[in-house]
A tleap script that builds the chain and sets N, CA, C and O, in Angstrom:
source leaprc.protein.ff14SB
mol = sequence {
  NMET GLY SER GLU ILE TRP LYS MET ASP GLY
  PHE GLU LEU ASP ARG ARG SER PHE SER LEU
  ARG VAL HIE GLY THR ILE VAL ARG LEU ASP
  PRO LYS PRO LEU GLU LEU LEU PHE LEU LEU
  VAL GLU SER GLN GLY ALA VAL ILE SER HIE
  ASP GLU ALA LEU ARG ARG VAL TRP GLY GLU
  ASP VAL PHE VAL ASN GLY GLU ALA ALA LEU
  TYR THR ALA VAL LYS LYS ILE ARG GLN ALA
  LEU GLY ASP GLY THR VAL ILE GLU THR VAL
  THR GLY ARG GLY TYR ARG LEU ARG MET PRO
  VAL ARG ALA ALA SER GLY SER ALA LEU PRO
  ALA SER SER PRO PRO GLU GLY GLN ARG LEU
  ALA ILE LEU PRO LEU LEU ASN LEU SER ASN
  ASN PRO SER GLN ASP TYR PHE LEU MET CGLY
}
set mol.1.N position { -121.768 216.090 182.761 }
set mol.1.CA position { -120.166 215.018 182.405 }
set mol.1.C position { -120.205 215.632 180.968 }
set mol.1.O position { -121.069 215.722 180.095 }
set mol.2.N position { -118.660 216.087 181.120 }
set mol.2.CA position { -117.045 216.001 179.811 }
set mol.2.C position { -117.818 214.600 178.701 }
set mol.2.O position { -118.735 213.781 178.752 }
set mol.3.N position { -116.425 215.165 177.523 }
set mol.3.CA position { -116.518 213.720 176.639 }
set mol.3.C position { -115.939 213.315 177.124 }
set mol.3.O position { -115.145 213.818 177.919 }
set mol.4.N position { -116.152 211.750 176.737 }
set mol.4.CA position { -115.079 210.341 177.180 }
set mol.4.C position { -114.420 209.839 175.657 }
set mol.4.O position { -113.808 208.822 175.331 }
set mol.5.N position { -114.953 211.347 174.720 }
set mol.5.CA position { -114.525 210.087 173.020 }
set mol.5.C position { -113.532 212.157 172.846 }
set mol.5.O position { -113.896 212.955 173.709 }
set mol.6.N position { -112.840 212.497 172.158 }
set mol.6.CA position { -112.081 213.620 171.348 }
set mol.6.C position { -110.723 213.330 169.930 }
set mol.6.O position { -109.589 212.854 169.890 }
set mol.7.N position { -111.669 213.930 168.969 }
set mol.7.CA position { -110.697 213.920 168.033 }
set mol.7.C position { -109.664 215.194 167.204 }
set mol.7.O position { -109.917 216.361 166.905 }
set mol.8.N position { -108.692 214.523 167.059 }
set mol.8.CA position { -108.227 214.991 166.740 }
set mol.8.C position { -106.709 214.747 165.697 }
set mol.8.O position { -105.705 214.139 166.066 }
set mol.9.N position { -106.948 215.518 164.127 }
set mol.9.CA position { -106.570 215.142 163.443 }
set mol.9.C position { -105.593 213.888 162.954 }
set mol.9.O position { -104.390 213.811 162.702 }
set mol.10.N position { -106.710 212.930 162.944 }
set mol.10.CA position { -106.789 211.654 162.704 }
set mol.10.C position { -106.182 210.927 163.903 }
set mol.10.O position { -105.364 210.012 163.807 }
set mol.11.N position { -106.690 211.451 165.095 }
set mol.11.CA position { -105.956 210.536 166.410 }
set mol.11.C position { -107.674 210.715 167.271 }
set mol.11.O position { -108.404 211.693 167.107 }
set mol.12.N position { -107.919 209.813 167.940 }
set mol.12.CA position { -108.958 209.723 168.724 }
set mol.12.C position { -108.683 209.159 169.944 }
set mol.12.O position { -108.383 207.966 169.979 }
set mol.13.N position { -108.734 209.826 170.978 }
set mol.13.CA position { -108.210 209.135 172.559 }
set mol.13.C position { -109.802 209.152 173.266 }
set mol.13.O position { -110.462 210.190 173.212 }
set mol.14.N position { -110.246 208.144 173.804 }
set mol.14.CA position { -111.042 207.714 174.054 }
set mol.14.C position { -111.067 207.217 175.999 }
set mol.14.O position { -110.283 206.459 176.572 }
set mol.15.N position { -111.988 207.808 176.455 }
set mol.15.CA position { -111.436 207.968 177.901 }
set mol.15.C position { -111.801 206.477 178.610 }
set mol.15.O position { -111.065 205.792 179.321 }
set mol.16.N position { -113.484 206.149 178.081 }
set mol.16.CA position { -113.591 204.931 178.198 }
set mol.16.C position { -113.099 203.840 178.425 }
set mol.16.O position { -113.239 203.116 179.411 }
set mol.17.N position { -112.089 203.598 176.860 }
set mol.17.CA position { -111.329 202.587 177.146 }
set mol.17.C position { -109.855 202.926 177.171 }
set mol.17.O position { -109.106 202.029 176.785 }
set mol.18.N position { -109.310 204.062 177.557 }
set mol.18.CA position { -108.501 204.640 177.824 }
set mol.18.C position { -107.119 204.168 176.862 }
set mol.18.O position { -106.099 203.526 177.112 }
set mol.19.N position { -107.676 204.857 175.616 }
set mol.19.CA position { -107.285 204.468 174.425 }
set mol.19.C position { -106.367 205.500 173.531 }
set mol.19.O position { -107.168 206.113 172.825 }
set mol.20.N position { -104.841 206.020 173.220 }
set mol.20.CA position { -105.198 206.559 171.782 }
set mol.20.C position { -105.500 205.776 170.678 }
set mol.20.O position { -104.922 204.692 170.595 }
set mol.21.N position { -106.229 206.075 169.875 }
set mol.21.CA position { -106.115 205.565 167.845 }
set mol.21.C position { -105.223 206.614 167.467 }
set mol.21.O position { -105.047 207.730 167.955 }
set mol.22.N position { -104.636 205.961 166.387 }
set mol.22.CA position { -103.892 207.052 164.965 }
set mol.22.C position { -104.703 206.046 163.964 }
set mol.22.O position { -104.744 204.822 163.838 }
set mol.23.N position { -105.336 207.165 163.307 }
set mol.23.CA position { -105.867 206.365 162.090 }
set mol.23.C position { -106.577 204.706 162.272 }
set mol.23.O position { -106.251 203.705 161.633 }
set mol.24.N position { -107.705 204.828 163.432 }
set mol.24.CA position { -108.081 203.596 163.477 }
set mol.24.C position { -107.529 202.665 164.754 }
set mol.24.O position { -108.068 202.123 165.719 }
set mol.25.N position { -105.995 202.785 164.177 }
set mol.25.CA position { -105.440 201.994 165.227 }
set mol.25.C position { -105.069 201.685 166.448 }
set mol.25.O position { -104.631 202.801 166.725 }
set mol.26.N position { -104.886 201.058 167.425 }
set mol.26.CA position { -104.907 201.551 168.734 }
set mol.26.C position { -103.376 201.656 169.145 }
set mol.26.O position { -102.656 200.739 168.749 }
set mol.27.N position { -102.778 202.709 169.921 }
set mol.27.CA position { -101.575 202.591 169.740 }
set mol.27.C position { -100.889 203.006 171.391 }
set mol.27.O position { -100.776 204.130 171.879 }
set mol.28.N position { -100.498 201.650 172.003 }
set mol.28.CA position { -99.854 201.268 172.884 }
set mol.28.C position { -99.086 203.071 173.593 }
set mol.28.O position { -98.243 203.772 173.035 }
set mol.29.N position { -99.699 203.291 174.759 }
set mol.29.CA position { -98.983 203.785 175.691 }
set mol.29.C position { -98.916 204.807 176.590 }
set mol.29.O position { -99.344 205.946 176.399 }
set mol.30.N position { -98.297 204.338 177.715 }
set mol.30.CA position { -97.932 204.125 179.117 }
set mol.30.C position { -99.374 205.018 180.275 }
set mol.30.O position { -100.379 205.554 179.807 }
set mol.31.N position { -99.220 204.976 180.946 }
set mol.31.CA position { -100.934 205.229 181.462 }
set mol.31.C position { -100.734 207.062 182.307 }
set mol.31.O position { -101.605 207.888 182.582 }
set mol.32.N position { -99.410 207.104 182.473 }
set mol.32.CA position { -99.383 208.647 182.802 }
set mol.32.C position { -98.781 209.253 181.691 }
set mol.32.O position { -99.152 210.423 181.598 }
set mol.33.N position { -98.009 208.921 180.825 }
set mol.33.CA position { -98.529 209.841 179.485 }
set mol.33.C position { -99.976 210.343 178.702 }
set mol.33.O position { -100.283 211.348 178.061 }
set mol.34.N position { -100.624 209.212 179.068 }
set mol.34.CA position { -101.941 209.016 178.043 }
set mol.34.C position { -102.296 209.920 178.608 }
set mol.34.O position { -102.574 211.036 178.170 }
set mol.35.N position { -102.337 209.343 180.146 }
set mol.35.CA position { -103.799 209.971 181.094 }
set mol.35.C position { -102.967 211.968 181.708 }
set mol.35.O position { -103.390 212.796 182.514 }
set mol.36.N position { -101.735 211.949 180.815 }
set mol.36.CA position { -101.238 213.364 180.441 }
set mol.36.C position { -102.061 214.065 179.231 }
set mol.36.O position { -102.759 215.073 179.120 }
set mol.37.N position { -101.618 213.009 178.376 }
set mol.37.CA position { -102.559 213.487 177.032 }
set mol.37.C position { -104.057 213.921 176.835 }
set mol.37.O position { -104.524 214.599 175.919 }
set mol.38.N position { -104.793 213.284 178.078 }
set mol.38.CA position { -105.619 213.440 178.640 }
set mol.38.C position { -106.854 215.151 179.182 }
set mol.38.O position { -108.039 215.451 179.040 }
set mol.39.N position { -105.062 216.082 180.080 }
set mol.39.CA position { -104.468 216.997 180.807 }
set mol.39.C position { -104.917 216.964 179.665 }
set mol.39.O position { -105.876 216.278 179.314 }
set mol.40.N position { -104.196 217.787 178.885 }
set mol.40.CA position { -104.283 218.351 177.930 }
set mol.40.C position { -105.423 218.920 176.876 }
set mol.40.O position { -105.814 220.050 176.588 }
set mol.41.N position { -105.719 217.762 176.500 }
set mol.41.CA position { -107.017 217.634 175.805 }
set mol.41.C position { -108.045 218.752 176.340 }
set mol.41.O position { -108.502 219.827 175.951 }
set mol.42.N position { -108.165 217.789 177.587 }
set mol.42.CA position { -109.402 219.214 178.210 }
set mol.42.C position { -108.801 220.027 178.445 }
set mol.42.O position { -108.160 219.676 177.455 }
set mol.43.N position { -108.381 220.715 178.732 }
set mol.43.CA position { -107.657 222.244 178.723 }
set mol.43.C position { -107.555 223.165 177.881 }
set mol.43.O position { -107.360 224.350 178.152 }
set mol.44.N position { -107.770 222.335 175.986 }
set mol.44.CA position { -108.772 223.428 175.335 }
set mol.44.C position { -107.097 224.318 174.543 }
set mol.44.O position { -106.861 225.262 173.789 }
set mol.45.N position { -106.618 223.682 175.017 }
set mol.45.CA position { -105.354 224.840 174.405 }
set mol.45.C position { -104.538 225.886 175.235 }
set mol.45.O position { -103.625 226.685 175.028 }
set mol.46.N position { -105.340 225.471 176.302 }
set mol.46.CA position { -104.612 226.328 177.487 }
set mol.46.C position { -103.063 226.204 177.963 }
set mol.46.O position { -102.770 225.030 177.738 }
set mol.47.N position { -102.205 226.707 178.383 }
set mol.47.CA position { -100.848 226.075 179.196 }
set mol.47.C position { -100.965 225.179 180.690 }
set mol.47.O position { -100.591 225.741 181.720 }
set mol.48.N position { -101.254 224.418 180.722 }
set mol.48.CA position { -101.167 223.563 181.915 }
set mol.48.C position { -99.661 222.788 182.504 }
set mol.48.O position { -98.852 221.948 182.110 }
set mol.49.N position { -99.895 223.689 183.721 }
set mol.49.CA position { -98.521 224.539 183.820 }
set mol.49.C position { -97.389 222.911 184.908 }
set mol.49.O position { -98.089 221.988 185.323 }
set mol.50.N position { -96.183 222.852 185.124 }
set mol.50.CA position { -95.170 221.747 185.471 }
set mol.50.C position { -96.001 221.013 186.527 }
set mol.50.O position { -96.249 219.809 186.481 }
set mol.51.N position { -96.651 222.363 188.054 }
set mol.51.CA position { -96.890 222.110 189.428 }
set mol.51.C position { -98.320 220.844 188.960 }
set mol.51.O position { -98.511 219.664 189.254 }
set mol.52.N position { -99.229 222.055 187.949 }
set mol.52.CA position { -100.601 221.577 187.580 }
set mol.52.C position { -100.704 219.970 187.075 }
set mol.52.O position { -101.411 219.018 187.404 }
set mol.53.N position { -99.712 220.164 186.181 }
set mol.53.CA position { -99.866 218.215 185.483 }
set mol.53.C position { -99.112 217.346 186.611 }
set mol.53.O position { -99.261 216.125 186.567 }
set mol.54.N position { -98.171 218.012 187.792 }
set mol.54.CA position { -97.460 216.620 188.164 }
set mol.54.C position { -98.773 216.472 189.914 }
set mol.54.O position { -98.866 215.620 190.798 }
set mol.55.N position { -99.361 217.515 189.697 }
set mol.55.CA position { -100.495 216.930 191.057 }
set mol.55.C position { -101.694 216.504 190.617 }
set mol.55.O position { -102.529 216.129 191.440 }
set mol.56.N position { -102.077 216.493 188.709 }
set mol.56.CA position { -103.281 215.509 188.301 }
set mol.56.C position { -103.015 214.300 188.325 }
set mol.56.O position { -103.615 213.266 188.617 }
set mol.57.N position { -101.398 214.757 187.753 }
set mol.57.CA position { -101.524 213.090 186.499 }
set mol.57.C position { -100.966 211.931 188.083 }
set mol.57.O position { -101.401 210.850 188.481 }
set mol.58.N position { -99.951 212.759 188.546 }
set mol.58.CA position { -98.558 211.315 189.634 }
set mol.58.C position { -99.455 211.204 190.689 }
set mol.58.O position { -99.610 210.135 191.280 }
set mol.59.N position { -100.253 212.547 191.067 }
set mol.59.CA position { -100.567 212.852 193.019 }
set mol.59.C position { -100.469 213.825 194.032 }
set mol.59.O position { -99.298 214.190 194.128 }
set mol.60.N position { -101.055 214.272 194.657 }
set mol.60.CA position { -100.310 215.354 195.597 }
set mol.60.C position { -98.901 214.854 196.699 }
set mol.60.O position { -97.955 215.527 197.108 }
set mol.61.N position { -99.404 212.817 197.030 }
set mol.61.CA position { -98.223 212.488 198.264 }
set mol.61.C position { -96.930 211.922 196.746 }
set mol.61.O position { -95.702 211.917 196.843 }
set mol.62.N position { -97.397 211.693 196.041 }
set mol.62.CA position { -96.088 211.094 194.883 }
set mol.62.C position { -95.103 211.491 194.689 }
set mol.62.O position { -95.147 212.204 193.686 }
set mol.63.N position { -93.947 211.425 195.196 }
set mol.63.CA position { -92.986 212.617 195.031 }
set mol.63.C position { -91.803 210.835 193.803 }
set mol.63.O position { -91.241 209.741 193.866 }
set mol.64.N position { -92.211 211.920 192.999 }
set mol.64.CA position { -90.943 211.837 191.694 }
set mol.64.C position { -90.387 212.273 191.272 }
set mol.64.O position { -91.050 213.301 191.133 }
set mol.65.N position { -89.419 212.483 190.763 }
set mol.65.CA position { -88.275 213.723 189.839 }
set mol.65.C position { -89.439 214.324 188.760 }
set mol.65.O position { -89.779 213.389 188.035 }
set mol.66.N position { -90.079 215.424 188.450 }
set mol.66.CA position { -90.977 215.940 188.905 }
set mol.66.C position { -90.648 216.821 186.949 }
set mol.66.O position { -91.575 217.395 186.379 }
set mol.67.N position { -89.925 216.761 186.622 }
set mol.67.CA position { -89.078 217.766 185.547 }
set mol.67.C position { -88.854 216.311 184.515 }
set mol.67.O position { -89.168 216.289 183.325 }
set mol.68.N position { -88.425 215.484 185.050 }
set mol.68.CA position { -87.538 214.203 184.117 }
set mol.68.C position { -88.835 213.538 183.946 }
set mol.68.O position { -89.124 213.157 182.812 }
set mol.69.N position { -90.019 213.258 185.334 }
set mol.69.CA position { -91.271 212.407 184.700 }
set mol.69.C position { -92.102 213.522 183.931 }
set mol.69.O position { -93.266 213.209 183.683 }
set mol.70.N position { -91.730 214.620 183.569 }
set mol.70.CA position { -92.738 215.582 182.775 }
set mol.70.C position { -92.170 214.451 181.329 }
set mol.70.O position { -92.470 213.438 180.698 }
set mol.71.N position { -90.800 215.939 181.492 }
set mol.71.CA position { -90.012 215.534 180.131 }
set mol.71.C position { -90.349 214.041 179.246 }
set mol.71.O position { -90.494 214.173 178.031 }
set mol.72.N position { -90.438 213.031 179.674 }
set mol.72.CA position { -90.370 211.720 179.804 }
set mol.72.C position { -91.705 211.422 179.125 }
set mol.72.O position { -91.712 211.183 177.917 }
set mol.73.N position { -93.051 211.424 179.970 }
set mol.73.CA position { -94.699 211.704 179.638 }
set mol.73.C position { -94.795 212.087 177.999 }
set mol.73.O position { -95.521 211.470 177.219 }
set mol.74.N position { -93.798 213.391 177.563 }
set mol.74.CA position { -94.012 214.575 177.382 }
set mol.74.C position { -93.727 213.821 175.889 }
set mol.74.O position { -94.523 213.846 174.950 }
set mol.75.N position { -92.118 212.997 175.884 }
set mol.75.CA position { -91.766 212.581 174.917 }
set mol.75.C position { -92.726 211.404 174.173 }
set mol.75.O position { -93.001 211.255 172.983 }
set mol.76.N position { -93.058 210.753 175.181 }
set mol.76.CA position { -93.741 209.658 174.484 }
set mol.76.C position { -95.143 209.771 173.916 }
set mol.76.O position { -95.857 208.794 173.692 }
set mol.77.N position { -95.530 211.194 173.673 }
set mol.77.CA position { -96.704 212.119 173.661 }
set mol.77.C position { -96.236 211.702 172.455 }
set mol.77.O position { -96.565 210.614 171.982 }
set mol.78.N position { -95.419 212.541 171.854 }
set mol.78.CA position { -95.064 212.639 170.888 }
set mol.78.C position { -94.232 211.641 170.050 }
set mol.78.O position { -94.261 212.037 168.885 }
set mol.79.N position { -93.883 211.098 170.104 }
set mol.79.CA position { -92.996 209.582 169.409 }
set mol.79.C position { -94.948 209.104 169.007 }
set mol.79.O position { -95.491 209.416 167.947 }
set mol.80.N position { -95.539 208.449 169.972 }
set mol.80.CA position { -96.984 207.907 169.934 }
set mol.80.C position { -97.470 209.223 168.611 }
set mol.80.O position { -97.875 208.768 167.542 }
set mol.81.N position { -97.432 210.016 168.692 }
set mol.81.CA position { -98.304 211.119 167.564 }
set mol.81.C position { -97.467 211.279 166.395 }
set mol.81.O position { -97.724 211.772 165.296 }
set mol.82.N position { -96.140 210.625 166.977 }
set mol.82.CA position { -95.827 211.376 164.634 }
set mol.82.C position { -95.248 212.286 164.942 }
set mol.82.O position { -94.244 212.328 164.231 }
set mol.83.N position { -95.277 213.299 165.784 }
set mol.83.CA position { -95.422 214.247 165.471 }
set mol.83.C position { -94.685 215.388 166.995 }
set mol.83.O position { -95.297 215.387 168.063 }
set mol.84.N position { -93.591 216.108 166.852 }
set mol.84.CA position { -93.109 216.708 168.223 }
set mol.84.C position { -93.429 217.664 168.320 }
set mol.84.O position { -92.969 218.175 169.342 }
set mol.85.N position { -94.416 218.682 167.429 }
set mol.85.CA position { -94.781 220.002 167.570 }
set mol.85.C position { -96.253 219.953 168.249 }
set mol.85.O position { -96.894 220.877 168.749 }
set mol.86.N position { -96.637 218.361 168.083 }
set mol.86.CA position { -98.168 218.934 168.663 }
set mol.86.C position { -98.848 218.884 169.728 }
set mol.86.O position { -100.061 218.908 169.936 }
set mol.87.N position { -97.632 218.785 170.626 }
set mol.87.CA position { -97.288 219.784 171.988 }
set mol.87.C position { -95.874 220.554 172.468 }
set mol.87.O position { -94.648 220.511 172.566 }
set mol.88.N position { -97.206 221.345 172.694 }
set mol.88.CA position { -95.602 222.856 172.822 }
set mol.88.C position { -95.196 222.887 174.361 }
set mol.88.O position { -95.783 222.803 175.440 }
set mol.89.N position { -93.592 223.088 173.805 }
set mol.89.CA position { -93.263 223.385 175.441 }
set mol.89.C position { -93.065 225.089 175.982 }
set mol.89.O position { -92.324 225.864 175.377 }
set mol.90.N position { -93.750 225.431 177.039 }
set mol.90.CA position { -93.734 226.853 176.858 }
set mol.90.C position { -92.801 227.120 178.099 }
set mol.90.O position { -93.107 226.593 179.168 }
set mol.91.N position { -91.777 227.843 178.018 }
set mol.91.CA position { -90.619 227.793 178.581 }
set mol.91.C position { -90.492 228.028 179.812 }
set mol.91.O position { -90.477 229.259 179.834 }
set mol.92.N position { -90.345 227.528 181.301 }
set mol.92.CA position { -90.991 227.912 182.547 }
set mol.92.C position { -92.179 227.777 182.680 }
set mol.92.O position { -92.072 227.751 183.907 }
set mol.93.N position { -93.188 227.669 182.536 }
set mol.93.CA position { -94.323 227.882 181.882 }
set mol.93.C position { -95.245 226.194 182.574 }
set mol.93.O position { -95.824 226.021 183.647 }
set mol.94.N position { -94.973 225.059 181.201 }
set mol.94.CA position { -95.959 224.210 181.275 }
set mol.94.C position { -95.805 223.596 179.615 }
set mol.94.O position { -95.121 223.899 178.638 }
set mol.95.N position { -96.579 222.840 179.845 }
set mol.95.CA position { -97.359 221.964 177.926 }
set mol.95.C position { -98.651 222.672 177.781 }
set mol.95.O position { -99.674 222.923 178.418 }
set mol.96.N position { -97.972 222.915 176.366 }
set mol.96.CA position { -99.376 223.358 175.450 }
set mol.96.C position { -100.413 222.406 174.143 }
set mol.96.O position { -100.140 222.423 172.943 }
set mol.97.N position { -101.444 221.738 174.682 }
set mol.97.CA position { -101.167 221.154 173.365 }
set mol.97.C position { -101.937 221.991 171.800 }
set mol.97.O position { -103.119 222.293 171.639 }
set mol.98.N position { -100.736 222.189 170.806 }
set mol.98.CA position { -101.136 223.097 169.447 }
set mol.98.C position { -101.797 221.738 168.726 }
set mol.98.O position { -101.064 221.026 168.040 }
set mol.99.N position { -103.332 221.377 168.922 }
set mol.99.CA position { -104.152 220.803 168.240 }
set mol.99.C position { -105.265 221.315 168.124 }
set mol.99.O position { -105.480 222.001 169.123 }
set mol.100.N position { -106.160 221.345 167.365 }
set mol.100.CA position { -106.930 221.695 167.164 }
set mol.100.C position { -108.501 220.420 167.323 }
set mol.100.O position { -109.073 219.966 166.332 }
set mol.101.N position { -109.086 219.924 169.488 }
set mol.101.CA position { -110.161 219.223 169.502 }
set mol.101.C position { -111.474 218.845 169.514 }
set mol.101.O position { -111.911 219.160 170.620 }
set mol.102.N position { -112.171 218.426 168.976 }
set mol.102.CA position { -113.311 218.190 169.173 }
set mol.102.C position { -113.880 216.965 170.028 }
set mol.102.O position { -113.234 216.189 170.732 }
set mol.103.N position { -114.995 216.986 169.832 }
set mol.103.CA position { -116.021 216.129 171.129 }
set mol.103.C position { -116.271 215.105 170.333 }
set mol.103.O position { -116.375 215.627 169.223 }
set mol.104.N position { -116.480 213.624 170.183 }
set mol.104.CA position { -117.002 213.189 169.501 }
set mol.104.C position { -118.725 213.088 169.291 }
set mol.104.O position { -119.446 213.651 170.116 }
set mol.105.N position { -119.211 212.474 168.348 }
set mol.105.CA position { -120.827 212.680 168.637 }
set mol.105.C position { -121.543 213.991 169.335 }
set mol.105.O position { -122.528 213.501 169.887 }
set mol.106.N position { -121.545 214.576 169.440 }
set mol.106.CA position { -121.938 214.836 170.754 }
set mol.106.C position { -122.143 215.587 171.757 }
set mol.106.O position { -122.880 216.545 171.987 }
set mol.107.N position { -121.314 214.958 172.369 }
set mol.107.CA position { -120.393 215.253 173.607 }
set mol.107.C position { -119.736 216.702 174.033 }
set mol.107.O position { -118.817 217.299 173.472 }
set mol.108.N position { -120.114 216.893 174.617 }
set mol.108.CA position { -119.551 218.780 175.122 }
set mol.108.C position { -118.277 218.269 175.830 }
set mol.108.O position { -118.550 217.403 176.662 }
set mol.109.N position { -116.992 218.554 175.737 }
set mol.109.CA position { -115.500 218.911 176.105 }
set mol.109.C position { -116.422 219.662 177.946 }
set mol.109.O position { -117.489 220.150 178.319 }
set mol.110.N position { -115.606 219.422 178.278 }
set mol.110.CA position { -115.981 219.591 180.220 }
set mol.110.C position { -115.784 220.778 180.229 }
set mol.110.O position { -114.945 221.333 179.520 }
set mol.111.N position { -116.757 221.513 181.278 }
set mol.111.CA position { -116.531 222.874 181.467 }
set mol.111.C position { -115.287 223.298 182.439 }
set mol.111.O position { -114.496 222.379 182.648 }
set mol.112.N position { -115.065 224.239 182.911 }
set mol.112.CA position { -113.910 223.876 183.740 }
set mol.112.C position { -114.202 223.911 184.942 }
set mol.112.O position { -113.412 223.349 185.700 }
set mol.113.N position { -115.275 224.493 185.462 }
set mol.113.CA position { -115.051 224.069 187.398 }
set mol.113.C position { -116.891 222.749 186.644 }
set mol.113.O position { -117.616 222.804 185.651 }
set mol.114.N position { -116.818 221.959 187.693 }
set mol.114.CA position { -118.097 220.934 188.219 }
set mol.114.C position { -119.875 221.730 187.903 }
set mol.114.O position { -119.988 222.954 187.827 }
set mol.115.N position { -120.482 221.256 187.830 }
set mol.115.CA position { -121.585 222.188 187.769 }
set mol.115.C position { -122.019 222.216 189.320 }
set mol.115.O position { -121.611 221.452 190.194 }
set mol.116.N position { -122.825 223.140 189.443 }
set mol.116.CA position { -122.889 223.703 191.177 }
set mol.116.C position { -123.587 222.325 191.214 }
set mol.116.O position { -124.167 221.598 190.407 }
set mol.117.N position { -123.224 222.300 192.686 }
set mol.117.CA position { -124.319 220.957 193.654 }
set mol.117.C position { -123.791 219.956 193.260 }
set mol.117.O position { -124.268 218.922 193.729 }
set mol.118.N position { -122.655 219.802 192.297 }
set mol.118.CA position { -122.077 218.701 192.086 }
set mol.118.C position { -121.336 218.291 193.695 }
set mol.118.O position { -121.092 219.161 194.531 }
set mol.119.N position { -121.028 216.679 193.926 }
set mol.119.CA position { -120.539 216.561 194.965 }
set mol.119.C position { -119.599 215.219 195.331 }
set mol.119.O position { -120.219 214.681 196.249 }
set mol.120.N position { -118.768 214.667 195.138 }
set mol.120.CA position { -117.695 213.578 195.618 }
set mol.120.C position { -117.515 213.370 196.772 }
set mol.120.O position { -116.690 213.871 197.536 }
set mol.121.N position { -118.905 212.011 197.079 }
set mol.121.CA position { -118.220 211.811 198.224 }
set mol.121.C position { -117.178 210.043 198.358 }
set mol.121.O position { -116.936 209.154 197.541 }
set mol.122.N position { -116.905 210.210 199.509 }
set mol.122.CA position { -115.602 208.831 199.757 }
set mol.122.C position { -115.894 208.004 200.328 }
set mol.122.O position { -115.708 208.349 201.495 }
set mol.123.N position { -116.350 206.823 200.307 }
set mol.123.CA position { -116.708 206.217 201.409 }
set mol.123.C position { -115.991 205.279 201.781 }
set mol.123.O position { -116.058 204.667 200.715 }
set mol.124.N position { -115.316 204.609 202.441 }
set mol.124.CA position { -114.837 203.994 203.530 }
set mol.124.C position { -115.204 202.107 203.081 }
set mol.124.O position { -116.309 201.565 203.100 }
set mol.125.N position { -113.712 201.411 202.674 }
set mol.125.CA position { -113.848 200.420 201.860 }
set mol.125.C position { -113.578 199.217 203.609 }
set mol.125.O position { -112.940 199.303 204.658 }
set mol.126.N position { -114.630 198.125 202.877 }
set mol.126.CA position { -114.218 196.767 203.577 }
set mol.126.C position { -113.775 195.600 203.767 }
set mol.126.O position { -114.336 194.621 203.275 }
set mol.127.N position { -112.948 195.535 204.338 }
set mol.127.CA position { -112.517 193.956 203.003 }
set mol.127.C position { -113.134 192.673 204.156 }
set mol.127.O position { -112.894 192.221 205.276 }
set mol.128.N position { -114.471 192.409 202.503 }
set mol.128.CA position { -115.522 191.851 203.154 }
set mol.128.C position { -115.349 189.950 202.590 }
set mol.128.O position { -116.236 189.101 202.497 }
set mol.129.N position { -113.451 189.806 202.236 }
set mol.129.CA position { -113.107 188.723 201.334 }
set mol.129.C position { -112.700 188.127 202.186 }
set mol.129.O position { -112.565 186.986 201.742 }
set mol.130.N position { -112.314 188.161 203.456 }
set mol.130.CA position { -111.417 187.782 205.281 }
set mol.130.C position { -110.135 187.460 204.193 }
set mol.130.O position { -109.732 186.401 204.675 }
set mol.131.N position { -109.570 187.634 203.441 }
set mol.131.CA position { -108.438 187.259 202.745 }
set mol.131.C position { -107.273 188.861 203.280 }
set mol.131.O position { -107.881 189.906 203.048 }
set mol.132.N position { -106.350 189.013 203.677 }
set mol.132.CA position { -105.610 189.441 204.514 }
set mol.132.C position { -104.421 190.482 203.562 }
set mol.132.O position { -103.662 191.402 203.870 }
set mol.133.N position { -104.733 189.804 202.368 }
set mol.133.CA position { -104.001 189.940 200.647 }
set mol.133.C position { -104.545 190.654 200.550 }
set mol.133.O position { -103.855 191.664 200.407 }
set mol.134.N position { -105.736 190.893 200.522 }
set mol.134.CA position { -106.976 192.606 200.012 }
set mol.134.C position { -106.946 193.669 201.032 }
set mol.134.O position { -107.901 194.446 201.033 }
set mol.135.N position { -106.021 193.834 201.890 }
set mol.135.CA position { -106.376 194.756 202.407 }
set mol.135.C position { -105.240 195.876 202.611 }
set mol.135.O position { -104.671 196.287 203.622 }
set mol.136.N position { -105.145 196.177 201.369 }
set mol.136.CA position { -103.778 197.120 200.594 }
set mol.136.C position { -105.643 198.023 199.549 }
set mol.136.O position { -105.360 198.683 198.550 }
set mol.137.N position { -107.044 197.935 199.876 }
set mol.137.CA position { -107.742 198.702 199.244 }
set mol.137.C position { -107.965 198.641 200.589 }
set mol.137.O position { -108.900 197.841 200.628 }
set mol.138.N position { -107.683 199.017 201.957 }
set mol.138.CA position { -108.340 199.999 203.012 }
set mol.138.C position { -106.876 200.999 202.987 }
set mol.138.O position { -105.668 200.971 202.754 }
set mol.139.N position { -107.887 201.781 203.373 }
set mol.139.CA position { -107.020 203.184 203.982 }
set mol.139.C position { -106.852 202.948 206.049 }
set mol.139.O position { -107.799 202.891 206.834 }
set mol.140.N position { -105.300 202.858 206.407 }
set mol.140.CA position { -105.381 202.342 207.927 }
set mol.140.C position { -105.200 203.807 208.340 }
set mol.140.O position { -105.174 204.114 209.532 }
savepdb mol mol.pdb
quit
């Protein structure tokens, strides 16, 4: 498993609490820009393409104006970090984080692929509450 806390030049990104701190103070950042920031940090300086960012942050079956959504998310990240140069726009390709990142307290940055033998199981959910308003958790 990869790191859950990353530190970068006065900033701390914490996946467990899904938060960004600047010099110890929590900075409010909407969920999609924050998830994009996690993706950029985990990429360790590699360029994240527009398509990959949309797929990984917004999902495969979500239809959004991709360019506008990414532009807005990157703008919000830059504002939250107080530095417009932290995220580089690579024209025609995507975005890259331009800041050294280190994993906090001995945890390692995630490998580019999951360990061999690691699997993900998706199990069906049941509405055991008998409350029809909870049915949205179920796949139809």
